C-alpha positions as CSV (number, residue, x, y, z in Angstrom):
1,X,-1.7,73.5,30.3
2,X,-2.9,74.7,27.5
3,X,-0.2,75.7,24.4
4,X,1.2,79.1,25.2
5,X,0.1,82.5,23.3
6,X,4.1,82.6,21.9
7,X,4.2,79.4,20.6
8,X,0.0,79.2,19.3
9,X,1.4,82.4,17.3
10,X,4.3,80.8,16.4
11,X,2.3,78.0,14.8
12,X,0.3,80.0,13.4
13,X,2.9,82.5,11.7
14,X,4.8,80.1,10.5
15,X,2.7,78.6,8.3
16,X,2.6,82.0,6.5
17,X,6.2,81.4,5.0
18,X,4.6,78.6,2.5
19,X,3.0,81.4,1.2
20,X,5.4,84.0,1.0
21,X,6.5,83.5,-2.7
22,X,3.3,84.4,-4.4
23,X,3.3,88.2,-2.9
24,X,6.3,88.7,-5.1
25,X,6.6,89.7,-8.7
26,X,9.3,90.8,-10.9
27,X,12.1,93.3,-9.2
28,X,10.4,92.4,-5.7
29,X,8.2,94.4,-6.2
30,X,5.1,93.6,-3.7
31,X,1.8,93.9,-5.5
32,X,-0.5,91.6,-3.0
33,X,-3.0,93.9,-1.5
34,X,-5.3,93.1,1.5
35,X,-8.0,92.2,1.1
36,X,-11.1,92.8,4.2
37,X,-11.1,89.9,5.0
38,X,-7.3,90.1,5.6
39,X,-7.3,93.5,7.4
40,X,-9.8,91.4,10.0
41,X,-7.4,88.8,10.7
42,X,-5.2,91.1,10.8
43,X,-6.5,92.7,13.3
44,X,-7.6,90.2,15.6
45,X,-4.3,88.1,15.6
46,X,-3.1,91.2,17.7
47,X,-5.8,90.0,20.5
48,X,-3.8,87.9,23.1
49,X,-5.5,85.5,24.8
50,X,-3.0,86.4,28.5
51,X,-5.0,90.0,28.3
52,X,-7.6,89.2,31.2
53,X,-9.7,92.0,29.8
54,X,-10.2,90.6,26.4
55,X,-10.5,87.1,27.6
56,X,-13.5,88.6,29.7
57,X,-15.1,89.8,26.8
58,X,-15.3,86.7,25.0
59,X,-15.7,84.0,27.9
60,X,-19.1,82.9,27.2
61,X,-19.2,79.9,28.8
62,X,-18.0,81.3,32.3
63,X,-21.1,83.9,31.9
64,X,-23.7,81.0,31.1
65,X,-22.7,78.7,33.8
66,X,-21.8,80.8,36.3
67,X,-25.1,80.6,38.6
68,X,-23.8,76.9,38.8
69,X,-20.5,77.7,40.3
70,X,-21.8,79.9,42.8
71,X,-24.0,77.5,43.9
72,X,-21.1,75.0,44.2
73,X,-19.5,78.2,46.3
74,X,-22.9,78.5,48.3
75,X,-22.7,74.6,49.1
76,X,-18.9,75.0,50.3
77,X,-17.9,72.4,47.6
78,X,-15.9,74.2,45.0
79,X,-14.5,77.6,46.5
80,X,-13.6,79.1,43.6
81,X,-13.4,82.8,42.8
82,X,-13.1,84.9,39.8
83,X,-10.3,86.6,41.0
84,X,-10.0,89.4,38.7
85,X,-11.1,89.7,34.7
86,X,-10.6,86.3,32.4
87,X,-9.1,84.7,35.3
88,X,-10.4,82.2,38.3
89,X,-8.7,80.9,40.9
90,X,-8.2,79.0,44.4
91,X,-6.8,79.8,47.3
92,X,-6.7,78.5,51.2
93,X,-6.6,82.1,52.4
94,X,-9.2,83.1,50.4
95,X,-13.3,84.2,52.1
96,X,-14.5,81.5,49.7
97,X,-12.3,78.7,51.4
98,X,-13.2,80.2,54.6
99,X,-16.8,80.3,53.8
100,X,-16.5,76.7,52.7
101,X,-14.6,75.4,55.7
102,X,-16.9,76.7,58.3
103,X,-20.1,75.5,56.7
104,X,-18.2,72.1,56.0
105,X,-17.7,72.0,59.7
106,X,-21.0,73.2,60.7
107,X,-22.9,70.2,58.2
108,X,-20.7,67.8,59.6
109,X,-21.9,68.5,63.4
110,X,-25.4,67.7,62.1
111,X,-24.6,65.2,59.5
112,X,-22.7,63.6,62.9
113,X,-25.6,63.8,65.4
114,X,-28.0,62.2,62.7
115,X,-25.5,59.5,61.5
116,X,-24.6,58.4,65.3
117,X,-28.5,57.8,65.4
118,X,-28.8,56.1,62.4
119,X,-25.6,53.9,63.5
120,X,-27.8,53.4,66.6
121,X,-31.0,52.1,65.0
122,X,-28.6,50.1,62.2
123,X,-27.3,48.7,65.3
124,X,-30.9,47.5,66.7
125,X,-33.0,45.8,64.0
126,X,-32.7,42.1,63.7
127,X,-34.8,41.8,60.3
128,X,-33.1,41.7,57.5
129,X,-35.2,43.8,55.4
130,X,-35.0,46.6,58.2
131,X,-31.7,45.9,57.5
132,X,-31.3,46.7,54.3
133,X,-33.0,50.4,54.6
134,X,-31.0,51.5,57.1
135,X,-27.4,50.5,55.4
136,X,-28.9,53.0,52.5
137,X,-29.4,55.9,55.4
138,X,-25.7,55.6,56.8
139,X,-24.3,55.1,52.8
140,X,-26.2,58.5,52.1
141,X,-24.5,60.3,54.7
142,X,-21.1,59.3,53.0
143,X,-20.6,61.7,50.3
144,X,-20.3,64.5,52.4
145,X,-17.0,63.1,53.8
146,X,-15.4,63.1,50.2
147,X,-15.8,66.8,49.8
148,X,-12.7,68.0,50.8
149,X,-10.6,64.9,48.8
150,X,-13.0,65.3,45.7
151,X,-13.9,69.5,45.6
152,X,-11.4,70.8,47.7
153,X,-8.5,68.7,47.0
154,X,-9.4,69.7,42.4
155,X,-10.2,73.1,43.3
156,X,-7.1,74.3,41.8
157,X,-7.0,71.8,38.9
158,X,-10.6,73.0,37.9
159,X,-9.5,76.6,38.7
160,X,-7.0,76.3,35.5
161,X,-9.4,74.5,33.7
162,X,-12.4,76.7,33.8
163,X,-10.0,80.0,32.9
164,X,-8.2,78.2,29.9
165,X,-12.0,78.2,28.7
166,X,-11.7,81.7,28.4
167,X,-8.4,81.5,26.2
168,X,-9.6,79.2,24.0
169,X,-12.7,81.2,23.4
170,X,-10.5,84.5,22.8
171,X,-8.3,81.8,20.5
172,X,-11.4,80.9,18.6
173,X,-12.5,84.2,18.0
174,X,-8.8,85.0,16.3
175,X,-9.3,82.3,13.9
176,X,-12.9,81.9,13.3
177,X,-14.0,85.6,13.2
178,X,-16.9,84.7,15.3
179,X,-17.5,84.6,19.1
180,X,-18.2,80.8,20.7
181,X,-21.9,80.4,20.9
182,X,-23.9,78.4,23.6
183,X,-27.8,78.3,22.4
184,X,-30.0,78.2,25.2
185,X,-27.2,77.4,27.7
186,X,-28.0,80.2,30.2
187,X,-31.2,79.1,29.9
188,X,-31.1,75.2,30.6
189,X,-28.5,75.5,33.5
190,X,-31.0,78.0,35.7
191,X,-33.9,75.2,34.7
192,X,-31.5,72.8,35.6
193,X,-30.0,74.6,39.1
194,X,-33.7,74.8,40.7
195,X,-34.4,70.8,39.1
196,X,-31.3,70.1,41.5
197,X,-32.8,71.6,44.5
198,X,-36.6,70.7,44.1
199,X,-35.5,67.1,43.3
200,X,-33.0,66.7,46.3
201,X,-36.3,67.5,48.4
202,X,-38.8,65.8,46.6
203,X,-36.8,62.6,47.1
204,X,-36.0,62.7,50.6
205,X,-39.4,64.1,51.6
206,X,-40.8,60.6,49.8
207,X,-38.3,58.6,50.8
208,X,-39.6,59.8,54.5
209,X,-43.5,59.2,53.7
210,X,-42.6,55.8,52.4
211,X,-39.4,53.9,54.6
212,X,-40.3,53.2,58.1
213,X,-37.6,54.7,60.3
214,X,-36.5,57.9,58.3
215,X,-37.4,60.5,60.0
216,X,-38.4,64.3,59.2
217,X,-35.6,65.4,61.5
218,X,-33.1,63.4,59.8
219,X,-33.5,64.7,56.7
220,X,-31.7,67.8,57.2
221,X,-28.6,66.1,57.4
222,X,-29.0,65.0,53.6
223,X,-30.2,68.2,52.1
224,X,-26.9,69.5,50.9
225,X,-25.9,66.1,50.1
226,X,-28.5,65.6,47.7
227,X,-27.9,68.5,45.8
228,X,-24.4,68.5,45.5
229,X,-24.8,64.9,43.9
230,X,-27.5,66.3,41.4
231,X,-25.2,69.3,41.0
232,X,-22.4,67.5,39.6
233,X,-24.1,65.2,37.4
234,X,-25.7,68.7,36.0
235,X,-22.1,70.4,36.0
236,X,-20.9,67.2,34.0
237,X,-23.8,67.8,31.2
238,X,-22.7,71.4,31.4
239,X,-19.6,70.3,30.4
240,X,-19.5,67.5,28.1
241,X,-22.3,70.0,26.3
242,X,-20.1,72.4,25.8
243,X,-17.2,70.8,24.5
244,X,-19.7,69.1,21.7
245,X,-21.0,72.9,20.9
246,X,-17.3,73.9,20.2
247,X,-16.2,70.7,18.2
248,X,-19.5,71.4,16.5
249,X,-19.2,75.3,16.0
250,X,-15.3,74.5,15.3
251,X,-16.0,72.0,12.3
252,X,-18.4,74.1,10.9
253,X,-16.5,76.7,10.5
254,X,-13.9,75.4,9.1
255,X,-16.0,73.9,6.5
256,X,-17.1,77.7,5.6
257,X,-13.5,78.4,5.7
258,X,-12.2,75.9,3.2
259,X,-15.4,76.4,0.5
260,X,-14.2,80.0,0.5
261,X,-10.4,79.5,0.4
262,X,-8.5,76.1,0.9
263,X,-4.4,77.1,1.8
264,X,-1.7,75.8,3.9
265,X,-2.3,78.7,6.4
266,X,-5.5,78.1,6.8
267,X,-5.6,74.3,7.8
268,X,-2.0,75.4,9.7
269,X,-4.8,77.7,11.8
270,X,-7.9,75.1,12.4
271,X,-4.6,72.5,13.3
272,X,-3.9,74.3,16.1
273,X,-6.7,75.6,17.3
274,X,-8.2,71.7,17.6
275,X,-5.0,70.7,19.1
276,X,-5.6,73.5,22.0
277,X,-9.3,71.7,22.3
278,X,-8.0,68.5,22.5
279,X,-5.8,69.9,25.4
280,X,-9.0,71.6,27.5
281,X,-10.6,68.1,27.1
282,X,-7.7,66.9,28.8
283,X,-7.8,69.2,31.4
284,X,-11.4,68.5,31.9
285,X,-10.8,65.1,32.6
286,X,-7.5,65.6,34.9
287,X,-9.5,68.2,36.6
288,X,-12.4,66.0,37.5
289,X,-11.4,62.3,37.7
290,X,-11.1,62.0,41.1
291,X,-14.5,63.7,42.0
292,X,-16.4,61.3,38.8
293,X,-14.8,57.9,39.7
294,X,-16.0,57.9,43.4
295,X,-19.0,59.2,41.9
296,X,-19.8,56.2,39.9
297,X,-18.4,54.4,43.1
298,X,-21.6,55.7,45.3
299,X,-23.9,55.3,42.2
300,X,-23.1,51.5,41.9
301,X,-22.9,50.6,45.5
302,X,-26.0,52.5,46.5
303,X,-27.8,50.6,43.0
304,X,-26.5,47.6,44.3
305,X,-28.2,48.1,47.7
306,X,-31.8,48.9,46.7
307,X,-31.9,46.8,43.9
308,X,-31.0,43.7,46.7
309,X,-33.2,44.6,49.3
310,X,-36.2,45.1,47.4
311,X,-35.7,41.6,45.6
312,X,-34.9,40.0,48.7
313,X,-38.4,41.8,50.2
314,X,-40.2,40.2,46.9
315,X,-38.5,36.8,47.1
316,X,-39.6,36.8,50.9
317,X,-43.0,38.4,50.8
318,X,-44.0,38.4,46.7
319,X,-44.6,41.9,45.0
320,X,-47.2,43.8,47.1
321,X,-46.1,47.3,46.6
322,X,-45.2,47.8,50.3
323,X,-44.0,51.2,50.7
324,X,-40.4,49.3,51.1
325,X,-40.3,47.9,48.2
326,X,-41.7,51.1,46.4
327,X,-38.9,53.7,48.6
328,X,-36.0,50.7,47.7
329,X,-37.3,51.3,43.9
330,X,-37.2,55.3,44.0
331,X,-33.9,55.1,45.4
332,X,-32.7,52.2,43.0
333,X,-34.7,54.9,39.9
334,X,-33.4,58.2,41.1
335,X,-29.4,56.6,41.4
336,X,-29.5,54.5,38.0
337,X,-30.9,57.9,35.9
338,X,-28.2,60.3,37.0
339,X,-25.8,57.2,36.0
340,X,-27.3,57.0,33.1
341,X,-27.7,60.4,32.2
342,X,-23.7,60.8,33.5
343,X,-22.5,58.1,31.0
344,X,-25.3,58.8,28.0
345,X,-23.6,62.9,28.2
346,X,-20.1,61.8,28.0
347,X,-20.7,58.9,25.3
348,X,-22.5,62.0,22.7
349,X,-20.4,63.9,23.8
350,X,-17.2,61.8,22.0
351,X,-19.4,60.8,19.5
352,X,-19.8,64.5,18.2
353,X,-16.1,65.4,18.8
354,X,-15.4,62.0,16.8
């Protein structure tokens, strides 16, 4: 959990004791007059990050990436809801969870039917190169069975992480006097969300056209899986970008305020805000560790099988630009790109925070 409001306030207010003596002159007569800046700060300090309506006003991050959360809920991957202003929750008895379970059962039936046919094809194959392709089709069905473990199993932690973003933004406003903004994030998410859907369709249709034995009817079991894989990569990119923007904005506000007034009070306030951001980063890791560890394992496995199959085909028959080779290279390039995006945005965010 993040720093509670009363500890956050106590940490900020205790720093005021260091400056008490400068407000006192002879005969204990206070001559300190509040400036407009001090008055505005006093007004902001009355805000509470525990108040849902206040969090709703300042939670720009939720408004910007709401579409992505809706798509995750539609695919039954993450059934979290905005149950009340400023609060995201997960409940096994919610309508979102009931929908997720029904959707998962329906798609599981399709996946099992297609999976059975793929396994029968796999058992009937004798040629080594064809065997590799058949294995890939079965491997791509595996992420469906991870959903309860990497989605529903961590939904409560994800809800806490998302809720604390609203609290952090209220505290950010209290300390800096500015609302945390995420330029072009909403537009990027719309483009990314549409791109995730189109990429899944194009990827599956290209494999259907390039690889023998991958029937068009079999693609029905893969659409939600590939879309989920794409969206998990997009979600990590959005979270990393948000952390990067928050740390950069906090740093810029600190430099600007220090140039106006460099005091122990100001430094203490920003220190507590930075600790708050650090805890938010820890919540991000705790919420998604299970999801992205399995995600990376799946990508590495897929890349290894696809590259091994393509190189075996080249060694046996030479590089002839056959459909089999191109299909495996498309698969390897697709998984490598998603893995690169995941690693690259994590690295850049770490650099920015540093």
